[in-house]
C-alpha positions in Angstrom: 6.8 3.9 4.0 4.6 2.8 1.1 7.3 3.7 -1.5 10.0 1.7 0.3 7.7 -1.3 0.6 6.8 -1.0 -3.1 10.5 -1.2 -3.9 10.9 -4.3 -1.7 7.9 -5.8 -3.6 9.5 -5.0 -7.0 12.8 -6.6 -6.0 10.9 -9.7 -4.8 9.0 -9.9 -8.1 12.2 -9.5 -10.1 14.1 -12.6 -8.6 15.3 -10.5 -5.7 17.5 -8.0 -7.6 17.3 -4.9 -9.8 18.8 -1.6 -10.5 17.3 1.9 -10.1 16.4 2.5 -13.7 14.5 -0.8 -13.9 12.7 -0.1 -10.7 11.8 3.5 -11.8 10.2 2.2 -15.0 7.5 0.6 -12.9 6.3 4.0 -11.8 6.3 5.5 -15.4 3.0 6.6 -17.0 1.0 3.7 -18.3 2.3 1.2 -15.7 0.0 -0.2 -13.0 2.0 1.3 -10.1 1.8 4.8 -11.7 -1.9 4.6 -11.2 -1.3 4.3 -7.5 1.7 6.5 -6.8 4.2 8.8 -8.4 7.8 8.2 -7.5 10.5 10.4 -8.9 13.9 8.8 -9.5 15.6 10.9 -6.9 13.1 9.8 -4.2 13.5 6.2 -5.5 17.2 6.3 -4.8 16.6 7.9 -1.4 14.3 5.1 -0.4 16.8 2.5 -1.7 19.5 4.1 0.5 17.1 3.9 3.5 16.3 0.3 2.7 20.0 -0.5 2.7 20.5 1.3 6.0 17.7 -0.8 7.5 19.3 -4.0 6.2 16.4 -4.8 3.9 18.4 -4.5 0.7 22.1 -4.9 -0.1 23.8 -3.4 -3.1 26.8 -4.2 -5.4 28.4 -2.6 -8.3 28.1 -4.3 -11.7 30.6 -3.5 -14.4 29.2 -2.4 -17.8 32.2 -2.3 -20.0 33.0 1.3 -21.1 29.9 2.6 -19.3 30.0 3.4 -15.6 29.1 0.5 -13.3 25.6 0.3 -12.1 24.3 -0.3 -8.6 22.4 -3.6 -8.3 20.0 -3.9 -5.3 19.1 -7.2 -3.8 16.4 -7.8 -1.2 17.8 -9.4 1.9 16.2 -12.1 4.1 15.3 -9.3 6.5 13.8 -7.4 3.6 11.7 -10.4 2.6 10.5 -10.8 6.1 9.6 -7.1 6.3 7.7 -7.3 3.0 5.7 -10.3 4.1 4.9 -8.6 7.4 3.7 -5.4 5.6 1.7 -7.4 3.0 -0.1 -9.3 5.7 -1.5 -6.3 7.7 -4.6 -4.5 6.6 -4.5 -0.7 6.8 -6.2 0.9 9.8 -7.8 3.9 8.2 -10.1 4.3 5.2 -7.9 7.0 3.7 -5.0 4.5 3.5 -6.9 2.3 1.0 -6.0 4.7 -1.8 -2.2 4.2 -1.5 -1.0 1.7 1.1 -3.7 -0.9 0.6 -3.6 -0.7 -3.2 0.2 -1.2 -3.2 -0.2 -4.2 -0.8 -2.9 -5.7 -3.0 -0.8 -5.3 -6.2 2.2 -7.2 -4.7 0.2 -9.7 -2.7 -1.7 -10.7 -5.9 1.6 -11.3 -7.7 3.6 -12.9 -4.9 1.0 -15.0 -3.1 -2.7 -15.0 -4.3 -3.8 -16.7 -1.0 -2.2 -13.9 1.0 -4.0 -11.4 -1.3 -7.4 -13.1 -0.6 -6.7 -13.1 3.2 -5.6 -9.4 3.1 -8.9 -8.4 1.4 -11.0 -10.4 3.9 -9.1 -8.9 6.9 -9.3 -5.4 5.3 -13.1 -5.8 5.0 -13.3 -6.8 8.7 -11.1 -3.8 9.7 -13.3 -1.4 7.8 -16.5 -3.0 9.2 -15.2 -2.3 12.7 -14.4 1.3 11.5 -17.9 1.6 10.1 -19.4 0.5 13.4 -17.3 2.9 15.3 -18.2 5.9 13.1 -21.9 4.9 13.3 -21.6 4.9 17.1 -20.0 8.3 17.1 -22.8 9.7 15.1 -25.3 8.2 17.4 -23.7 9.7 20.4 -23.9 13.1 18.7 -27.6 12.9 18.4 -28.1 14.0 22.0 -25.3 16.5 22.1 -26.7 19.9 23.1 -23.3 21.8 22.9 -22.3 24.3 20.4 -24.7 23.7 17.5 -22.4 24.7 14.7 -19.6 22.5 16.1 -21.9 19.5 16.5 -23.3 20.0 13.0 -19.8 20.2 11.5 -18.6 17.1 13.4 -21.7 15.2 12.2 -20.9 16.3 8.6 -17.3 15.0 8.9 -18.4 11.7 10.5 -21.0 11.2 7.7 -18.3 11.7 5.1 -16.0 9.3 6.8 -18.8 6.8 7.1 -19.7 7.1 3.5 -16.1 6.7 2.4 -15.8 3.6 4.6 -19.0 2.1 3.2 -17.7 2.8 -0.3 -14.4 1.1 0.5 -16.2 -1.9 1.9 -18.3 -2.2 -1.3 -15.1 -1.8 -3.4 -13.4 -4.6 -1.4 -16.3 -6.9 -2.2 -15.6 -6.3 -5.9 -11.9 -6.7 -5.4 -12.5 -10.1 -3.8 -14.7 -11.3 -6.7 -13.2 -14.0 -8.9 -13.1 -11.9 -12.1 -11.0 -9.2 -10.4 -8.9 -11.5 -8.1 -6.6 -13.0 -10.7 -3.3 -11.3 -11.4 -3.0 -9.2 -14.5 
């Protein structure tokens, strides 16, 4: 649920509360989160409803004079715990770097720089393990005398996954560098 966790992160950044329109602005063109994911207002409200059902946010109506009242969402203690759990876990697959990990890094850097540094280190280790696993799979294919076309295709896929994993490891080294580690 990357979008739901992003909403928890936004509430945590905004003193624990916000309303849908304010939250939606973070996903508008030109905003950092828009570079990572697109979240339509309708889906944003769907995720807020699910977060409320999970007990991770609560909501109240705030009067606005002549205008209709607006719904204010607040992150709960359970929501804070869930956000911290989510932020502290590296992603398991290389393909999850593009969305899940970038969201985690965005919020970890703003909420807890030490957590962000630890997340990057643990993600590097997770991907190194993945790299070793992919290399071992490729090595095992070297002696495979089965269907040549199938083996060649499998080798091609594994090489792509290995190259993506190696690129992500190199990118993480840059993300951990002091000039890119500071918020902002």
